[in-house]
Every structure is written in C-alpha cells, then in structure tokens.
C-alpha angles and dihedrals in degrees: 000000000000114000123243098223093197090069098045127105122239090258093049090050090052089055085063093049093256110133101169134062115280130199135181118232138172125231126217091283092051091252114148124239133165128234143176096251095210100050137074135186116229126192108197143167110262091234086075085079095060107136089356095128094201104169119237117233094214105032138042090234118090118242088249092059089046096055091043093057093048119027109359120144123160121252112236110262114273134184090214117110117248133197119259110235111213128172096331098318141080136182118232143134143252122241091242092061111018093173095060115084117217128194110232124195122210102227096182144346117215106260090225123046121243117263112271091234091066100067100012094259141010121338141162131211117226134186114213131185138190138186115273089223089060094052129359102175130099103234134116127270117248109277118247134187111287096023106124102173139000124188145152120280098239130197112236102232137152110230123199123230089272088066094244114142094249126195125322115278094256097051129095095201143015112296113237101170136018121209122216118274115265092202115171122195114231107243134200086252090057092047091052091049095051093044088058094044091049094058107120093017100078094100092055117108118271127229121186106213107207099193145094097319135256122290102203099170092078110172119229106257093196096080099266117132112263118259109265089221127056109293104224100188144057122236128221128170089351091299115120116215125178124230107252106228125197116228122213128199121270097250143075099053138055115260102022106239102191104176100036141314142250113215101179111128092194088062091061098051116109126240091033110254096231139016088245086074097047091117089072096055097097098037125100125236090251092052092052096045091048098053126066088171099122124087133190126265123184145150115246139199114216134190112305093027093284110161120210115192127211099003130150128069084146098161092044093052090051093047091050091055090051095046090048088057093051101260127139111235126217102193113211114181109214097152128059132238085274094050091250117146132189125199094237091055092049091050090051090051090050089052090053090053093047092048090050091053094045089052095055108274104133098221108181101180142017114211107214106182096171137081135185146149124277133183119260092259094048093048086060093047093047091046091051089053092049090047089059089052099043105030104030098034100025097232116153119227119209110197129189112233093221132248104255097099088237126148103241089209089071100022105039119197127186140269084005095066091056084074090080118119113279091248090058095051101274130130117253097225096048114100116189118204138199130178142241129204139135087033095296142091112254117198141029120321138199141103091307093065109087102164138043122200111212121203124199088201118098116249098006143318133329114259120223091213131077095251133142097350090305092295115171118264123231135211146068089264090076093041086058091053091057090050091048090053093049096042094046090053092049099047094041090065100032116011111226116234096206143015091254090056092047092049092049090054095046091048090057090055119095126195123182108280091001135095131168130223 
C-alpha cells in the first residue's frame, strides 16, 4: 500500500529515504504536490551578494568575489530595502507578516550559474531555510531588488489518483526498504584511468544521464571474488566493456566536476541526516559534488504483494545501455540512494549540464528517465530551464512517459508532458517515449508521447548488465535509453532541425531486438 507521507513519523519517513520535513499542498487547480515546508528556492541577481562576504567551502575567495569576477552586472538603483547577506544568513520577512523579522539560512548555492538566457542576464539559484517556530505558514517572502523568482522546494513524486504521494519517479513499485549509500569518491587514479580508456572515443556522441548515478563497482555475480579495486566496467557474456565517460573542461562551476556531478543537497548536510549516508561522513563537499558514483538500491512491493529485494541501480542500467550503443555518458546524479528527488537538486543538475555545454562539451541528448508532478509555478520554472537547454543550446531531451498507465493529457507528469506539440505548449526538442512488448503498450499515453520503443523480447528489454540471471528489465525508463542512444548518434552526424526530422531518423534506426515507431 502506498504510504501517505503526511501521516508518517520522522523515523518512518527516514525509512523511505526522506530526511527533511514534507507537507502536502494544493496548487491553483487543486492539484496536490509535496514540499519541504521550511525551504524556498530563490533565483537572484548575483549583485545581491555585493559585500556579502559569504565564505566559499572550496576556495579562499568569498562568493561575492567569485561572482564579481565572472558574471557580475549591477542591479539598477532602487529605493526598496534589501536584505543584508552575511556569512550564509540574512534577516528578512514574509509577506503575511512584514513586521516580523526572520533569520534565513542559505543552505546551498547552485555550483553552476543559471544560463543567461533564462532571466535575461546573470542569475544564481539559492536554497534557503528557516526554523518552523519562526514561521509556520506557506507564503512568500517579501520581494527585494534583484529577486527574480521565489518558489517552493518540491519533492518530485508520482501520486496515484487517490492523491497519495506514490513511489519515487524512478521506481517500479512501492519502496519498502532503502539500503545504505555505496558512494565512491572519484579519485585522481580514476580520472587517469578513464582518460586512458576514453582515448579513441572522444568523437562518439554524448548523452547526459540525469538519474540516480552510476554504480561502477559492480560485483561479479558469477561467483568470482570482487575486484579489490574499483571495477570500472560492466560484464556481459564474459566480455568486459568499460563505461565510456564524457570529460568536461575544468571551468564554469565550483568545484570543477569533470567526470560527472552529484546534485543531492542531503548528501552535503553535516552531520549526515541518517546512518544510511554514513559513508559520506569523512568526505569533503568537493568530493561529493564531483562524484555521481553512487546508485540507489531498495526493496520494492509490486502488484499482488510481490516483494522484490535489492532492486534499483536505475542510472547504471541506463548508462550500460548507452555505453553498449557506443555513446559517451556524462552521469549527473539528481536522485538519492533512495530514488528521492527535489526540485532544487534537479535545477542544480540542469545547470551543470548547461555549463558543460557552454564550455565546449558537445552534449547531444539528455536522458530524463523520471517523471513526477509539480505545482503550476514550478512547471513554468522547470520549463524555462529546459527551454534554455533545448532552444538556446540545442540539446535534445528524451523523457520516459512513466509506467502508471495514465493518459498524460489528463494526468500530466514532468518532464514527460513537455513532449506535447509546440502548438499545445510543449517544447520542440523534448521527445517523450513509451514502450511496447508482449503485444501491448506499456507506459503512459497521450499527445505528449511521440515515440514507442518495441522490444521483441518477452516481458521487457534486455539488460546490458549481469543482473538477476539476465531477466528482462521493464519500464519506459529503459525505452528512453534506447531512444537516447539512437538520437544522439543521429544528431551528432547530422543535427535535426525539428522533432519530426529527429523522429524520422530514429525510426529508421534498428538495434538488435529493438525497433522504433
């Protein structure tokens, strides 16, 4: 039975991998969404940090000095009062009670700036927090000069028609147990290894996988002892094949994460919020942000009460499909070891991808095998971010439709619903995918779905990893990975000018056991 998070205790929430408060709210159309009730996302002009003196965690320069040297542009003079940012805090008020001063803490600033196209100039994305005792409402803070947007930090969840939160957007069933994180820092030894492995592959198409990470210490399931070092490859039919990792330039973000990025705010909190994250205790902020090499592992309950133990590794399975089809992978961890995602973390991951593209990494496609509900305001914010990716920087987004058998016309999910035709409010370079096997369509449907991936294998798709006796894998997540591989190869050689042209090219691509229609 799906949990109603609003009724669970703190300990029960932690069993689902939720380490912060969670609250159910309704948007203007009375659609439910879930937020951290003591956090807000602010998008501000960097000049707000003039003389702020907020210390950097990774550099001797203050944040104010950093933004001045890179993207500073003065805000036009204003007679309005503004908060004074000082050492990670500021005092300000909520609209509901402007006379009451509240202390706000800056939890995190996105390590990469927003694209200039989003807010017509430089801007930064902040996550702020306050004590519930100081303010327990749900309103906005008082606007100030240089504040472009403020919004709730929402959980990305997939509610069922009964308005319960449902399972995380990358899960096939209801999560019943979350295993400890197996996070591995990415070392200089690893960088040297992958730089050597990648020789001869740098011209291959690049797919950014915004997902649960990449578990690259995959134990040998055939009874052989595990490699005492990090096992950097997957194994299939006794042939060892390395993951092909894309390498970005060392600039544009702080710290410089060259072989992927971890955007999970909960991973940066000290002390760690739960024993499942103890592996992070002795790691620095820079080490965590620079390593997406951690994937989720959970137990799930499926229809009919069927329990599946130790399932997941969602991002790793997707990355294996892409590597198998000769794509470079840029792993971008937006979802935690429990498969939980927050909007702020997803926005930070988008900024990392945008920065990578601006600084010369030719990313062709983003694989977005997740979908969830968002409030009306955050649909617009997420769409603005994807517009910068797809329209300004010409990156294609392949989105899984989801596995709930909903019609997206009446039950929209994001980013899948951005696959609508342009005339219906969609984005031209977003392609939403469902799947077909066992003589039936599997996945959500509707106008937003423009491509179906057909598998000739019974009960799903072939995995490229030695898992579960080579049983097929199910879900539109993996259908999306095949489309990402085909699309990246097509547009790398001959960029498609429209969605129709891209779809036509993908449909003419054939993989073993896979066709597209």
